[in-house]
C-alpha positions in Angstrom: -0.3 0.3 0.3 1.3 3.4 -0.8 2.3 5.3 1.9 1.5 8.9 2.4 3.2 12.1 4.6 1.8 13.5 7.5 2.9 15.3 10.0 4.0 13.8 13.6 1.7 12.7 16.0 2.1 14.8 19.6 3.0 11.6 21.2 6.0 11.3 18.5 7.2 14.9 18.6 10.2 15.7 20.5 8.5 18.6 22.8 11.4 20.4 23.9 12.0 21.7 20.1 8.6 22.8 20.0 9.0 24.2 23.2 12.0 26.8 22.2 10.5 27.7 19.1 7.7 28.9 21.1 9.4 30.5 23.6 12.0 32.0 20.9 8.6 33.8 19.0 8.4 35.9 22.7 11.7 37.1 22.3 11.3 37.6 18.7 8.2 39.8 19.2 9.4 41.5 21.7 12.4 42.8 19.8 10.1 43.3 16.6 7.5 45.5 18.5 10.5 48.3 18.6 10.1 48.6 14.7 6.4 47.9 14.6 5.5 50.9 16.5 9.1 53.6 15.9 11.9 54.3 13.1 14.3 51.6 15.2 16.2 50.6 11.9 17.3 54.7 12.1 17.8 55.8 15.4 20.4 55.3 18.3 17.7 53.7 20.9 19.8 54.9 23.9 19.5 58.4 22.6 15.9 58.0 21.2 14.1 56.5 24.5 14.7 58.4 27.8 13.9 57.9 31.1 11.7 54.5 32.1 11.5 53.7 28.2 15.5 53.6 28.4 15.6 51.3 31.2 13.3 48.8 29.7 15.2 49.1 26.6 18.3 48.4 28.3 16.8 45.1 30.0 15.3 44.3 26.2 18.8 44.7 25.1 20.3 42.6 27.6 18.7 39.8 27.9 16.1 39.4 24.5 18.2 41.2 21.6 20.0 39.3 19.6 19.4 36.0 21.6 16.3 34.6 20.5 16.5 34.6 16.5 19.8 32.0 16.8 17.5 30.0 19.2 14.9 29.8 16.1 18.0 29.4 13.6 18.9 26.6 15.8 15.9 24.6 15.7 15.3 25.0 12.2 18.5 23.5 11.4 17.5 20.4 14.2 14.7 20.3 12.5 15.7 19.8 8.9 17.4 16.8 10.2 14.7 15.3 11.6 12.5 15.1 8.6 15.6 14.3 6.7 15.7 11.4 9.0 12.3 10.3 8.9 11.7 10.7 5.1 14.9 8.8 4.2 13.6 5.5 6.3 10.8 5.4 4.3 12.8 5.7 1.0 11.3 9.2 0.1 13.3 11.3 -1.7 14.6 14.5 1.0 15.8 16.8 -1.3 13.1 17.2 -3.7 10.7 17.2 -0.6 12.5 19.8 1.3 13.4 21.9 -2.0 9.7 22.7 -2.0 9.0 23.3 1.1 11.7 25.9 1.8 10.8 27.8 -1.9 7.1 27.9 -0.7 8.9 29.6 2.8 10.6 31.8 0.3 7.1 32.6 -1.1 6.0 33.2 2.4 8.5 35.8 3.2 8.5 37.2 0.2 4.6 38.2 0.6 5.3 39.1 4.4 8.3 41.4 3.4 6.9 43.7 1.0 2.7 43.2 2.1 2.9 43.0 5.8 6.6 43.8 7.4 10.2 44.7 6.1 12.0 43.2 8.8 11.1 39.7 7.8 13.3 36.5 8.5 12.0 33.9 6.4 13.4 35.0 3.1 16.8 34.3 4.9 15.9 31.2 6.5 14.3 29.6 2.9 18.0 30.6 1.1 20.1 29.3 4.2 18.4 26.5 4.7 18.7 25.8 0.8 22.3 26.1 1.3 22.2 24.1 4.4 20.4 21.2 2.3 24.2 20.7 0.4 25.8 20.3 4.2 23.4 17.7 5.5 25.6 14.6 4.5 28.6 15.8 7.2 28.5 13.8 10.5 27.1 15.7 13.7 30.7 16.6 15.3 32.0 18.3 11.7 28.6 20.4 11.3 28.4 21.5 14.7 32.5 22.5 14.4 32.3 24.0 11.5 28.9 25.7 12.3 31.3 27.0 15.4 34.1 28.1 13.4 31.7 29.8 10.6 30.7 31.8 13.0 33.0 32.8 15.8 36.2 33.7 13.4 34.2 36.3 11.4 32.5 37.8 14.2 35.9 37.9 16.4 37.8 39.5 13.1 34.6 42.0 12.1 34.7 42.8 16.2 38.4 43.4 16.2 38.1 45.6 12.7 35.3 47.6 14.1 37.5 48.4 17.2 40.5 48.7 15.8 39.0 51.7 13.4 37.3 53.2 16.8 41.2 54.1 17.5 41.5 56.2 14.4 37.9 57.7 14.0 35.9 60.2 17.0 32.9 58.8 15.3 30.1 57.5 17.7 26.4 56.2 16.9 25.1 59.1 16.8 26.9 59.8 13.3 25.3 56.9 12.0 22.2 58.1 12.3 20.0 58.5 9.1 17.9 61.9 10.0 16.4 61.8 6.3 15.4 58.3 6.4 14.4 58.7 9.9 11.9 61.2 9.2 10.3 60.1 6.0 9.7 56.4 7.5 7.9 57.8 10.6 5.8 60.3 8.2 4.8 57.4 5.9 4.6 54.6 8.3 2.1 57.2 10.7 0.3 59.2 7.6 0.7 57.6 4.3 -1.8 55.3 2.5 -1.3 51.6 2.3 0.5 51.7 -1.1 2.7 54.8 0.1 3.4 52.1 3.0 4.2 49.4 0.2 6.8 51.3 -0.8 8.3 52.3 1.7 8.6 48.8 3.2 10.4 47.5 -0.1 12.8 50.5 0.3 13.6 49.4 4.2 13.4 46.0 3.4 16.4 46.5 0.3 18.6 48.6 2.7 19.3 45.6 4.8 18.7 42.4 2.2 21.6 43.5 -0.6 23.5 41.2 -2.0 26.6 41.9 0.6 23.8 40.9 3.7 23.3 37.6 1.9 26.8 37.2 2.3 27.0 37.9 5.9 23.9 35.8 6.8 26.1 32.8 5.4 28.5 33.5 8.3 25.6 34.6 10.9 22.3 32.2 10.0 23.7 29.2 8.5 26.3 28.1 11.3 23.9 28.4 13.6 21.5 26.3 11.4 24.3 24.0 10.9 25.2 23.9 14.9 21.5 22.9 15.3 22.0 20.2 12.6 25.1 18.9 14.0 23.1 18.5 18.0 20.0 16.8 15.7 22.3 14.0 14.2 23.6 13.2 17.5 20.4 13.3 19.3 20.9 16.0 21.9 17.8 16.7 22.7 16.1 13.3 22.4 19.0 12.4 25.1 19.2 15.3 27.6 17.3 13.0 30.4 20.5 11.0 30.0 22.9 13.6 29.4 22.1 16.2 31.9 25.7 16.9 33.3 26.6 17.8 29.5 23.5 20.5 29.7 24.5 21.7 32.7 28.2 22.2 32.1 27.1 24.0 28.7 24.6 26.4 31.2 27.3 27.3 33.3 30.1 28.0 30.8 27.6 30.3 28.4 25.5 31.7 31.0 28.2 34.1 33.0 30.5 34.5 29.4 27.0 35.8 27.6 26.2 37.9 30.8 29.3 40.0 30.8 29.4 40.4 26.8 26.0 41.7 27.0 26.6 44.6 29.6 29.6 45.6 27.9 28.0 48.7 26.5 27.2 49.9 30.3 30.8 49.0 31.3 32.7 50.6 28.7 30.7 52.8 26.6 27.9 52.8 23.9 30.7 52.6 20.9 29.4 50.8 17.6 32.7 48.2 18.4 31.3 46.7 21.8 27.7 46.4 20.7 28.3 44.8 17.7 30.4 42.4 20.0 27.5 42.2 22.5 25.1 41.2 19.4 27.3 38.8 17.6 28.9 37.1 20.0 27.0 37.9 23.7 23.6 37.2 21.9 23.8 33.6 20.7 25.4 32.8 24.0 22.8 34.0 26.0 20.2 32.3 23.5 22.5 28.7 23.7 22.5 29.4 27.8 18.7 29.4 27.4 18.5 26.2 25.5 20.4 24.1 28.3 18.0 26.2 30.7 15.0 25.0 28.7 16.3 21.4 28.2 17.3 20.9 31.6 13.6 21.9 33.0 11.8 19.6 30.3 14.0 17.0 31.7 11.3 16.9 34.5 8.0 15.4 34.0 6.0 18.4 35.5 7.7 21.1 34.3 7.1 19.6 30.6 3.7 20.0 31.7 3.8 23.8 32.5 5.7 24.2 29.3 3.5 22.8 27.0 1.4 26.2 26.1 4.5 27.2 24.5 5.1 24.1 22.4 1.8 24.4 20.8 2.7 28.0 19.9 6.1 26.2 18.1 4.2 24.1 16.8 2.2 26.8 14.9 5.8 28.8 14.9 5.4 30.0 11.2 1.5 30.8 11.9 2.5 32.6 15.5 5.5 34.7 13.5 3.5 36.2 10.5 0.7 37.1 12.7 2.6 38.8 15.2 3.7 41.0 12.1 0.2 41.2 10.8 -1.6 42.5 14.2 1.6 44.8 15.3 1.1 46.5 12.1 -2.5 46.9 12.0 -1.9 48.9 15.2 0.4 51.2 14.5 0.2 51.4 10.7 -2.1 54.0 9.1 -4.1 51.8 7.5 -4.6 50.3 10.9 -5.0 52.5 14.2 -2.3 54.8 13.3 -0.5 54.5 16.4 2.8 54.4 14.8 5.5 56.7 17.1 2.9 57.4 19.6 3.4 55.0 22.6 6.2 54.2 24.7 9.0 51.7 25.0 6.9 50.0 28.1 3.5 50.1 26.6 5.4 48.3 23.4 6.8 45.7 25.8 3.7 45.1 27.8 1.7 44.9 24.2 4.1 42.4 23.2 3.4 40.1 26.2 -0.4 40.7 25.7 -0.2 39.6 22.6 1.8 36.7 22.6 -0.5 35.4 25.7 -3.3 35.9 23.4 -1.3 33.7 20.5 -0.4 30.9 22.9 -4.1 30.6 24.1 -5.1 30.3 20.6 -2.6 28.0 19.6 -3.8 25.6 22.6 -7.7 25.9 21.1 -6.6 25.7 17.5 -4.8 22.1 18.1 -6.8 20.9 20.4 -9.1 21.2 16.8 -6.9 20.7 14.4 -3.3 18.3 14.1 -1.3 21.9 12.6 -1.5 25.6 12.1 -3.5 27.4 9.3 -0.2 28.5 7.3 1.6 25.3 8.6 -1.5 23.7 6.4 -1.3 25.8 3.6 3.0 25.4 3.6 1.5 21.6 3.4 -1.0 21.9 0.6 1.8 23.8 -1.8 4.3 21.9 -1.0 2.6 18.5 -1.8 0.6 19.8 -4.5 -2.8 18.0 -3.5 -4.4 17.4 -0.4 -3.7 13.7 1.0 -6.4 11.6 1.6 -6.1 10.3 5.6 -4.8 6.6 5.8 -4.1 4.5 8.8 -1.0 5.5 10.6 1.3 2.5 9.9 1.3 3.6 6.4 2.3 7.5 7.1 5.5 9.1 7.2 5.0 12.0 10.1 7.3 14.9 9.3 8.2 17.6 11.6 
């Protein structure tokens, strides 16, 4: 009898992956919310925000900024390996299916970037995922080691280069503020038509996503995916219950170093070089520490049940991510409530928490009635070309 493809059952899932995806979506929203309600790409936040708002931004900068997209990227790589193993066991062509899936994800990203919000990450994940496919033949240790090297060496090099340049230049963060673009962005998002805002979205996306940025992502996003893929090949999450000592060592090593690097700007000044090191080195290190905390918590049954709502959000990660942008832009852009530039940092942060709580509740309700999220269902249909008829469990190949 022909075997069919189907999403994996809840009892077959690696729940820690879903929890990590779900929690990373909260961190991503907390950072993205700043861009939803203000021209974050064009100003120095430590001069833009004052008093209590500056304090709120400081906490986000230390504990959230640049620490949650690495988790999502690593889980993206982890999930690709899980899918590869399950398809290969049943004799399906992993390459063919994965390329289709990633091209559909690319289409989602293009729609998101140009018609919803310019800060899209799906285009980057889809393109880097296609590159990752070329590397999945490597062993787990080699993938993880090569990924770490490809990430650390360029970041340390560029961090040192920027720091060296700072000794011969008196430029500060203020010198890099684009006043004209800041004013134009603020005006259009606050008062422009949908067409005006779409043109501004395209301009803002293009500013951050040229050919040079694609090259940068090869040493920024792809290595994180490789680390996740390497961990999957070695079954780090599946074996977490019997490898607690390893995860404790990871936590005790990464957390203090990450926190020290993350507070460097507040110890030695808000220079470009120090902030680069803070984000590019401290951010992923803190993300790894967060992963270790969640994995250790998930090794205890009561905590696994307590974290289940985050797992529901993780199972609908693309739906949650896209809906965050839809909700955020409808609140702040002129074709919605028109509150762009009108809320404080503290209010925006509280709003992000409120939106996320509502999304988690929605995910719990939705998944009690359906097997996967609405966008995930569309992703599946576009990937496989037609709706699959339900088959008996023994004849289904289950995918993440």
